[in-house]
N, C-alpha and C positions, 0 to 999 in steps of 0.2 A: 698554238696560243697557250701560254701558261698564265693561269689566273689564281690569285690568292683566295683560298676558301674563306678567309676572314676579312676580305676587302669590304670595308664599310662605305667606300666612296662610290664604287661602280659594282653593281650586282653581277654575279657570274653569268646570269642569263644573257647578258649582252654579249659576252664572249662566245657562249654556246650558239648564239644566233648568227654568227658570222659565217656566211656560206663558204663551203669548201675549206674551212679552216680545221686544223688539227687542234683539239682543245684538251688541255690537261689542267685539272684542279689541284692546286698545291695545298695540302693540309697545314694548318698552323701558320699560314702566311696571309698578310694583308695586302696593302697597295704596292709595296716595294719588295718583291721576292728577291731581287738581286742584292738587297741589303739585309733583309730579314732572314731569309733561308737560302743562301747561295748554294749550300750543299744539296738541297733538294731541286733547285732550279737547274744546276749544271747538267745533270744527266738528261733532263728533258731537252735542253738546248743541244747537247751533244748527239742524242738520238736523232733529233730532227736534222741536224747538219749531216750526219752520216747517211741517213736515208736519202736525202736529196742530192748528196754528192754522188752516191752510187747511181741514182737515176740519171744524173747528168752524164756520167761516164758511159752508161749504157746507151744513151741517146747519141753521144758522139760516135760511138762504134757503129751506129746505123746511119751515120751521115746527117744526123739531126743537130740542132743547136742546143 
């Protein structure tokens, strides 16, 4: 979960409280990181996608879904 450090609509503690979620706080970002700081958001999304794609490939190799 990527959260804007300067989000004045929803406090970051809500994001931190989501069970089993990966939480990243984006500095200099408010409610819309995809618009405000896409260069900071993209590596977070990419990192998450790569990590979960690798896990999926490993699971398939073991006969899992």
